[in-house]
N, C-alpha and C positions, 0 to 999 in steps of 0.2 A: 487570636483570630477566632472570633465567635461566629457561628452559623446560626441565623435566626429563622425559625419557621413559626407558623401559627401555633402559639402555646408552648413552644419549646426553644430552649437555648442550649446549644451544644458547646461545651467548654472542655476541650481536651485536657487542659491543665488541672481543672477541678476533678475530672474523672481520674486522672493519674494520681492525684492526692488521695482520693477516696480509695482507689485500688491499693496504694501503698499502706494507708492506715489499716485497712482490713487485713491485708497480707501480713503485716507486722504483728497484729494482735490475735489473729485467728489461725490456730493450727489446722492445716489442710487447705488453706486458701492460696497456697503458693501456686502460681500459674493462673489463678482466677483474675479476670479483668473487668472492672466496672465499665459497662457500655451505656448504661442508663442510670439516672439517679433522680430521685424525688426528695426535695429538701423542704422541711417546714420548721420555722423557728418561732417559738413562743417567747416573746421578749417582754420582760417586766410585767409578768402576770401577777396580779394581786389576789389574795385569798378572798373568798366570799364574805362580805361584810367588812372588808378593810376600809379604813377612813379614805376619803377622796381628797386629792390635792386640787386646789383651785387655782394655783398659779405656779409658775416655774421656780419661784424661790423656795418652794417646798420640796424640791427634787431630792435632796439629801435625806430628808425626813421620810419621804414616801418609799424610797428604794429599800428601806429596812424591812418591808413586808412584801417584796416582789421576788418572783422566781423567774429565771430565764433558762430555757432548755430547748433542745433541737432534736429532730428525728431526721435521719438520712436513710432512705431505702434505696439500695443499689442492686443492680442485676446485670448479669452478663447477657448472652443471647438466649435466655430462656432455660438455663440449666440450674444455676445457683443464684440465690438472692440472699442479701444480708440486710439487717436493720442495725443502725448505729444510733444510740441515744447519746447525746452530748449534754452534760449538765454543767452550767457555768456558775449559777448563783441560785441557791435554794435557801430561802429565808423563812418559809412557813411550811407547816405540815398538815394543817386542817383549816376548815372554815368556821365562821361564827355559827352558821346554821347547824354544824355538827357538834356544837357545844364548846368549840375552842375559844380561847382567850388570846387575843393578839396573834392569831395564826398558829397557836400551839395547844396541845391537849385535846379534849373533846372525845366524842364517842367513835368517830370514824376518821382515821388518819388518811392522808393522801396515798393514792395507789399509783404504781407504775409497773408496766409489764406488757405482756402480749396476750391477746385474746384471739383464738382461732375462729371465732364467729359461730362455733358449733355448740355452744353451751357447756362444753366440757374442756376445751383446750385453753385453759388459763395458766399462764406461767408468770408469776410475779418476779420482779427484780428484787434483789436483796434490799432489806430495810423498808420495803413498801408495806403500807398498812400497819406499821408499828410505831408511828410517830418519830421515826428516825430517817425519813426519806432524804433529809438534808445531807446525809452521809454519801449519797450517790455522787455528789460533786467532789468527794475526797478519795473515793476508792474506784476500782475498775475491775473488769474481768479480763483486761488486756494489759497494756503498758501505761497508757496515759490516764491519770486520775480524772474522773468525771466522764469517762467514755465507756459505754457498755455495748458490746457487739454480739449479735446472735445471728445464726443462719436461720432463715425463715421459709425456705422454699418447700420443705416437706414437714419434718418435725422441727420444733423450735429447739435449737441446739446452742447452748451458751458457748461463747468463745473462751479463750484462755490457753493454758498449756504453753506459755512462753517461759523463757528463762527467769523472768521477773515475777511469775505468777506463783500463788500458793493456793492450797485447797485441794479439791478433788478433780479427777479427770472424767470427762464425758466422752464416750466413743461415738463415732458417727459412721453409719446410721446406728441407732440404738437397737435395731432388730435385724434379723436375717443375716 
């Protein structure tokens, strides 16, 4: 049962799924509920300078250099917000303009992360900028491979600390 308003679709099942995914992957999100979500999907993004397909018969050939990824920003009623990156298919790490060859190598590898907009608040995801960004689709800071969840309402706080996680623990908030 969808409620439609100008520029908005309210889907309680989708919000329930987002709530469950964040609660399962992020320690401290128990009791949190997604009331609002903004979803953007970049599907089959080719690297800069990639060959162009001219007809549908080239689909299998073209998908070898395309990346698909998604961002979900979810918030409750103004207290806590989370960002969820979903990586499905990452087949390139750099552009031809950066000196890459067929989407790999070069002087500047693809970046993924969070920018606070203040010139100093940059938090890169693992593997970003090192030519290994394709690994984002195989690993996670939660439970599901390819999914990276961070709390973004104040400081950017990586998710994790589930029974299936390894690595270090980040406490929240990191001060006071």
